[in-house]
N, C-alpha and C positions, 0 to 999 in steps of 0.2 A: 169277587165274584162267589156266589154261594155254592156250597157243596151239595152234590146230589144227595138225597136222603137214603140212608143206609137201610137195606132190607135185611133185618135180623131174623126174620120169620123162618126158621128152619123147620118148623113143624114139631120139634122134639121138645117135650116139657120134662124137665127134671123133677123128680119126686121130692117132696119137701120132707125133711127128717125132723119132726117136732120133738121126738124123744131126745135126740142128740142136742138140740138147741136148748131144751130145758136143763139137760145135764151140764152143758157148758155155762149156762146162766148160774146155776147153783154151785158148781165146783170152781169156776174161775172168775166170773164177774162179781158176785156177791162178796166173796173174800177180799177182792181187790178194792171194792168200794169201801169196805169196812176199814182196810188199812189206810186208804186215803183220808177217811174221816178222822181216824186217830191222829194222823200226822197233821191234818188241818186243825184239829183241836189244839195241838201242842203249839203250832204256830200262832194261833189266835191268842192263846194264853201268854205267849211271849210278847205280842204286840200290845196286849192290855197292860203288861207290866211296864212296857216302855212309856205308855201313856200315864199310868198311875204313879210310877216312881221317878221317871225322868221328865215328865211333863212335856213330852213331845207327841204331836199328833201322829198316829200311826200312818196315815196316808203319806206324810212327809218323810217318816222313817223308811217306809217301803221304797219310796222314790230315791231317796239318798243311798239306801243299801243297793239298789238296782244299779245306780250310777257307779257305786264303788266296784261292782262286779264287772262293768263294762271294760272293754279294752280302751286304751287312751284316745284313739282316733274316734270312736263312736261316742265316747263320753264328751269329747270336745265339741261334736256336732250337736249333741243334746243341750249342753250348757249354753252354746252360742244361740240356739233357738230359744231357749228359755229367757236368756238375757234380752234378746231382741224382742220377744213378745211382752215381757215385763216392761221394757222400755216404751213400747208402742202403746201399752195400756196405761202408762204413767205411774207404774207401780216400782220404780227403779231404786228408791231410797227408803229405808225404814227410819221414820222420824225418831228422834231422840226422846226416850222416856226419862223420868226423873233420875234413875240410876245412871243413865248415859250423861245426862246433864251434870250430875254430881261429880262425874269422873272427867268433865270437859270435853265429852264427845258431842258432835253436832248431829250425828246419825251415821248409819252404815249402809253400804251398798247391799242389796238383796243378794246378788251373785258376786262374791268378792273374786277379784283377780289374783291369781298366783303368780309369782315371779317365773319368768320363762325358764324352762330347763336348759342348762348349759349344753351347747352342741358338744359331741364328743370330738376329741382331738385325734384325728387319724394320722398315722405315720407310716411311712414306707418300711416294710419289714424286709431286711435284706435276705437273699436266698441262703440256704444251709451252707452252700460252698463258697460264700462270700468271705473275704479276708476278715479276721477277727479285729474288732474295734479295740483300739489301744486307749481310748478315753480322751483322745485330743480332739475328736470331732466335736463340732458345735451342733450338728443336727444328724439324724440318722441317715439323711440322704447323702451326707459326706461319706458315710461308711458302706453305702449300698454298692453293689456290683453294677456297673453301667455297660458292661460288654453286651453285644448283641445276643438275643436269645439263641439257644442251641439249635433250635429247629430252623432258624433262618428265615422265619416269617416275619412280617410287620407286626402282626398281632398274635401272640402265643395262644390266644383263646379261640382263634378262628380255626376251623376244621380245614384240613387239606382237601383237595379234589379226591384224592384217593379214599379218605375217610368218609367223605359225602357219598361217593359211589357204593360203598359198602352198606349204607344205611337203606332199609326197605322204604320204598315209596319216594325215593329222591334220586337225583343224578340221572344217568343214562338209562337205567332200568325203568324209569317212570313213563307211564303212558301219557301221551300229549292229550291236552284237553280238546274235547270236540268243539268245533267252532259252529 
């Protein structure tokens, strides 16, 4: 359903302050644009050096540097999309040039796959008041205290009814939803 048109006609017109606008332009905007231009010049010079001395196209360098700055999960999504698109376009393998052939290589994958990162080994950490391990245990779970938790709850991370009632917006003090 479409919303009704808002009637913003209050009848009041605010006076335009041209002098302040020009002052802000000259004092804030122009210096900021100048600084941006200086920084852009430095960045451009660096990418030209990458092209001239490293023989890498600047667009590829920008893309790779952007990937390097991404967090792992976002990088994985982008690399997966890149690999899938290249595969769909039939650009998945770089053919071997004379140097590769001399080294005995038949070609390389455009998006190489890295070895998977090992999963961290998680262990149960015994509580501070647990008996001290004497070294005869074969696993940390052997040294862990297995007595019931002191609160007497099934899950020590669950809040009791008393704690829930103290919270604002929860428990008995909460208003029922209108039906």
